[in-house]
Backbone as CSV, one residue per row, in Angstrom:
resi,resn,N_x,N_y,N_z,CA_x,CA_y,CA_z,C_x,C_y,C_z
1,UNK,-29.160,8.805,48.812,-29.015,10.100,47.896,-27.818,10.123,47.861
2,UNK,-26.881,9.911,48.886,-25.462,10.231,48.768,-24.605,9.190,47.853
3,UNK,-25.253,8.151,47.593,-24.697,7.582,45.826,-25.114,7.490,45.433
4,UNK,-25.773,8.458,44.846,-26.452,8.549,43.975,-25.845,9.537,42.382
5,UNK,-24.525,10.718,42.766,-23.670,11.588,42.546,-22.882,10.778,42.364
6,UNK,-22.017,9.657,42.897,-20.550,9.132,42.848,-20.999,7.795,41.597
7,UNK,-22.728,7.488,41.622,-23.179,6.189,40.445,-23.295,6.912,39.238
8,UNK,-23.290,8.447,39.197,-23.780,9.489,38.401,-22.622,9.470,37.166
9,UNK,-21.445,10.076,38.140,-19.913,10.107,37.828,-19.488,8.545,37.102
10,UNK,-19.958,7.729,37.729,-18.880,6.506,37.246,-19.928,5.970,35.670
11,UNK,-21.106,6.599,36.113,-21.675,6.075,34.265,-21.477,6.962,33.592
12,UNK,-20.988,7.867,33.636,-20.654,9.299,32.820,-19.075,8.763,32.262
13,UNK,-18.407,8.354,33.277,-16.547,7.884,32.425,-16.524,6.715,32.305
14,UNK,-17.111,5.537,32.671,-16.743,4.268,32.287,-16.984,4.321,30.696
15,UNK,-18.116,4.709,30.080,-18.302,4.560,28.250,-17.328,5.049,27.956
16,UNK,-17.162,6.902,28.353,-16.014,7.247,27.603,-14.273,6.451,27.624
17,UNK,-14.276,6.088,29.374,-13.064,5.395,29.076,-12.924,4.342,27.702
18,UNK,-14.058,3.345,27.985,-13.472,2.499,27.011,-14.060,3.176,25.172
19,UNK,-14.567,3.485,25.303,-14.691,4.626,23.719,-12.459,5.062,24.014
20,UNK,-12.560,5.727,24.100,-10.839,5.784,24.422,-10.343,4.992,23.968
21,UNK,-10.064,3.726,24.639,-8.959,2.662,24.166,-9.289,1.761,23.540
22,UNK,-10.637,2.352,22.989,-11.463,1.371,21.165,-10.453,2.234,20.506
23,UNK,-10.121,3.496,20.548,-9.851,4.761,19.674,-8.456,4.640,19.954
24,UNK,-7.604,4.469,20.680,-6.065,4.319,21.071,-5.823,3.125,20.072
25,UNK,-6.958,2.031,19.985,-6.585,0.472,19.312,-6.702,0.727,17.739
26,UNK,-7.380,1.207,17.460,-7.264,1.959,16.313,-6.550,2.504,15.367
27,UNK,-6.085,3.877,16.121,-4.875,4.261,16.206,-3.782,3.624,15.803
28,UNK,-3.249,2.524,16.581,-2.389,1.575,16.368,-2.361,0.806,15.418
29,UNK,-3.426,0.163,15.263,-3.640,-0.500,13.886,-3.260,0.407,12.948
30,UNK,-3.533,1.623,12.725,-3.651,2.662,11.411,-2.128,2.892,11.840
31,UNK,-1.342,3.079,12.465,-0.155,3.712,12.288,0.652,2.203,12.024
32,UNK,0.618,1.213,12.322,1.435,-0.205,12.196,1.168,0.010,10.495
33,UNK,-0.302,0.208,10.208,-0.204,-0.137,8.785,0.955,0.670,7.892
34,UNK,0.808,1.604,8.553,1.172,2.891,7.402,3.325,2.774,7.775
35,UNK,3.573,2.107,8.695,4.829,1.953,8.878,5.170,0.794,8.231
36,UNK,4.390,-0.266,7.650,4.438,-1.323,7.034,4.179,-1.139,5.396
37,UNK,4.046,-0.258,4.963,3.923,-0.068,3.388,5.049,0.070,2.638
38,UNK,4.762,-0.640,1.586,5.687,-0.910,0.788,5.729,-0.334,-1.134
39,UNK,6.623,-0.490,-1.475,6.721,0.188,-3.555,5.965,-0.762,-3.468
40,UNK,4.296,-0.240,-4.712,3.910,-1.144,-4.909,2.772,-1.313,-4.677
41,UNK,2.174,-0.813,-2.694,0.999,-0.860,-2.251,-0.260,-0.539,-3.153
42,UNK,-0.782,-0.972,-3.320,-1.837,-0.321,-3.511,-2.931,0.303,-2.762
43,UNK,-3.247,1.600,-2.743,-3.750,2.107,-1.317,-4.658,3.247,-1.029
44,UNK,-5.650,3.567,-0.622,-6.642,4.683,-0.483,-6.128,5.507,0.606
45,UNK,-6.467,7.099,0.267,-5.868,8.144,1.643,-7.121,8.382,1.810
46,UNK,-6.973,9.335,2.470,-7.914,10.059,3.829,-9.300,10.503,2.632
47,UNK,-8.635,10.878,1.498,-9.266,11.905,0.403,-10.142,10.752,-0.664
48,UNK,-9.867,9.815,-0.433,-10.572,9.040,-1.146,-10.031,8.882,-2.262
49,UNK,-8.753,8.884,-2.707,-8.045,8.581,-3.733,-7.376,7.159,-3.604
50,UNK,-7.368,6.387,-4.564,-6.911,5.269,-4.767,-5.438,5.444,-5.734
51,UNK,-4.783,4.716,-5.096,-3.118,5.008,-5.716,-2.228,3.986,-5.752
52,UNK,-1.301,3.885,-6.599,-0.157,2.715,-5.982,1.129,3.709,-5.533
53,UNK,1.531,3.185,-4.776,3.069,3.708,-3.786,3.968,3.604,-4.913
54,UNK,5.445,4.513,-5.664,5.996,4.513,-6.145,7.562,4.592,-5.438
55,UNK,7.160,5.508,-4.285,8.700,5.938,-3.366,8.074,6.246,-1.904
56,UNK,8.877,5.362,-1.035,8.845,6.374,0.026,9.883,6.505,1.035
57,UNK,9.092,7.550,2.125,10.346,8.163,2.844,9.837,7.987,3.908
58,UNK,10.789,8.643,4.885,10.366,9.154,6.522,9.265,9.597,6.781
59,UNK,8.618,10.114,6.276,7.385,11.436,6.059,6.497,11.298,5.009
60,UNK,6.847,11.098,3.980,6.094,11.074,2.590,5.917,9.733,1.446
61,UNK,4.937,10.150,1.286,5.091,9.056,-0.015,4.713,9.153,-1.220
62,UNK,5.436,9.181,-2.562,4.803,9.426,-3.685,3.972,8.298,-4.274
63,UNK,3.063,8.831,-4.642,1.798,7.925,-4.815,1.333,8.427,-6.872
64,UNK,1.255,7.121,-7.300,1.236,7.216,-8.606,-0.788,7.025,-8.986
65,UNK,-1.343,8.113,-9.426,-2.471,7.981,-9.438,-3.110,8.047,-10.627
66,UNK,-2.163,8.041,-11.893,-2.671,7.680,-13.291,-1.357,7.208,-13.769
67,UNK,-1.034,6.774,-15.505,-0.485,6.006,-15.742,0.706,7.731,-15.497
68,UNK,1.698,7.182,-15.213,3.304,8.439,-15.569,2.538,10.040,-14.349
69,UNK,1.679,9.953,-14.025,0.747,10.939,-13.201,1.270,10.378,-11.375
70,UNK,2.039,11.238,-10.781,2.728,11.060,-9.459,2.919,11.692,-9.100
71,UNK,2.334,12.503,-7.805,1.999,13.495,-6.405,2.408,13.111,-5.068
72,UNK,3.132,13.666,-4.571,3.551,13.233,-3.028,2.835,13.886,-2.007
73,UNK,2.846,12.761,-0.803,1.842,13.061,-0.220,2.810,12.767,1.028
74,UNK,1.494,13.381,2.618,1.990,13.365,3.872,1.623,11.420,4.360
75,UNK,2.749,10.701,4.617,2.383,9.379,4.581,0.922,9.488,5.720
76,UNK,0.873,10.231,6.563,-0.509,10.336,7.536,-1.532,9.681,6.825
77,UNK,-2.371,10.436,5.748,-3.040,10.337,4.645,-3.013,8.791,4.375
78,UNK,-2.539,8.079,4.502,-2.730,6.645,3.946,-3.858,6.268,5.055
79,UNK,-5.176,6.017,4.715,-5.961,5.892,4.966,-5.914,3.384,5.233
80,UNK,-6.105,3.182,4.127,-5.931,1.724,4.097,-4.841,1.090,2.790
81,UNK,-4.957,-0.002,2.807,-4.525,-1.131,1.633,-5.687,-1.502,1.203
82,UNK,-5.159,-1.638,-0.187,-6.490,-2.038,-0.701,-6.325,-3.410,-1.595
83,UNK,-6.742,-4.409,-1.215,-6.922,-5.630,-1.639,-7.405,-5.997,-2.973
84,UNK,-6.598,-6.024,-3.661,-7.374,-6.887,-5.199,-7.987,-7.381,-5.081
85,UNK,-9.482,-7.964,-5.762,-10.176,-9.562,-5.202,-9.955,-9.956,-7.041
86,UNK,-9.692,-11.307,-7.210,-9.766,-12.038,-8.122,-11.164,-12.447,-8.618
87,UNK,-11.948,-11.946,-7.527,-13.253,-12.846,-7.999,-14.094,-12.455,-9.234
88,UNK,-13.620,-11.155,-10.376,-13.906,-11.183,-11.377,-12.947,-10.945,-12.796
89,UNK,-13.063,-11.837,-13.677,-11.403,-11.826,-13.943,-12.320,-11.753,-15.552
90,UNK,-11.342,-10.477,-16.340,-12.204,-10.344,-17.638,-11.941,-11.818,-18.660
91,UNK,-10.430,-12.350,-18.449,-10.787,-13.597,-19.192,-11.745,-14.926,-19.290
92,UNK,-12.054,-14.636,-17.924,-13.132,-15.678,-17.426,-14.394,-15.273,-17.759
93,UNK,-14.730,-14.612,-17.784,-16.496,-13.952,-18.593,-16.673,-14.580,-19.831
94,UNK,-17.488,-15.342,-19.411,-18.524,-15.495,-20.796,-19.746,-15.154,-21.198
95,UNK,-19.712,-14.230,-21.772,-21.145,-13.502,-22.209,-21.841,-14.459,-22.066
96,UNK,-22.152,-15.271,-23.260,-23.390,-16.028,-23.393,-23.764,-16.853,-22.156
97,UNK,-22.943,-17.117,-20.376,-23.716,-17.488,-19.260,-24.441,-16.827,-18.847
98,UNK,-23.954,-15.532,-19.121,-24.762,-14.196,-18.091,-26.116,-13.432,-19.031
99,UNK,-26.267,-14.019,-20.346,-27.183,-13.255,-20.955,-28.454,-14.244,-20.526
100,UNK,-29.455,-12.825,-20.477,-31.241,-13.458,-19.731,-31.763,-12.867,-21.138
101,UNK,-31.037,-12.461,-21.617,-32.267,-12.045,-23.099,-33.321,-12.963,-23.574
102,UNK,-32.543,-14.188,-23.787,-33.837,-15.474,-24.872,-34.029,-16.022,-23.693
103,UNK,-34.241,-15.718,-22.193,-34.620,-17.115,-21.236,-36.651,-15.803,-20.956
104,UNK,-36.331,-14.529,-21.241,-37.244,-13.459,-21.431,-38.270,-13.636,-21.718
105,UNK,-39.649,-14.197,-21.774,-40.679,-13.940,-22.745,-41.670,-12.700,-22.269
106,UNK,-41.766,-12.346,-23.994,-42.810,-11.511,-24.566,-44.334,-11.367,-23.704
107,UNK,-44.748,-10.400,-22.984,-45.883,-10.851,-22.370,-47.284,-10.339,-23.181
108,UNK,-48.568,-10.372,-24.000,-48.954,-9.624,-24.896,-50.280,-8.954,-24.187
109,UNK,-51.195,-7.956,-24.132,-51.708,-7.257,-23.704,-52.930,-8.404,-23.213
110,UNK,-53.105,-9.228,-23.603,-54.515,-10.393,-23.493,-53.646,-10.697,-22.432
111,UNK,-52.074,-11.342,-22.245,-52.015,-11.760,-20.911,-51.633,-10.781,-19.614
112,UNK,-51.149,-10.168,-20.112,-51.541,-8.722,-19.111,-52.753,-8.848,-18.473
113,UNK,-54.031,-8.579,-19.251,-55.445,-8.481,-18.508,-55.432,-9.536,-17.541
114,UNK,-55.741,-10.828,-18.726,-56.133,-12.091,-17.542,-55.075,-11.781,-16.455
115,UNK,-53.636,-11.375,-15.931,-52.824,-11.566,-15.726,-53.355,-10.790,-14.250
116,UNK,-53.850,-9.349,-14.852,-54.080,-8.471,-13.475,-55.607,-8.684,-12.925
117,UNK,-56.400,-9.320,-13.943,-58.216,-9.833,-13.508,-57.867,-10.967,-12.332
118,UNK,-57.096,-11.416,-12.713,-56.544,-12.603,-11.821,-56.316,-12.334,-10.411
119,UNK,-55.834,-11.556,-10.320,-55.014,-10.676,-9.008,-56.149,-10.253,-8.143
120,UNK,-57.155,-9.498,-8.817,-58.232,-8.277,-8.276,-58.610,-9.545,-7.302
């Protein structure tokens, strides 16, 4: 019975300690990313805004959120760098390749009735 209290305290402190370590590592990674920002990087803010960096200072960053629209933000609001994927390119898109309209066959009402009665 005397051992129960220290074990209970230990069971509560270990997860709390591990959680703090995980949070500290995440904060260090975010801080490192914010320090490595460069002009031209595409970023997302903590508010969910996607923008391109046009100017950097020690504490602030100027973000272009649309053509010719630049606003100044604290450097701390940058959540992540956005990596543009080349998975889909407009020049490589072939409309005929993805057109399924020719492959679909209209089902007549008689075919529908046969299909429904066969399944039951």
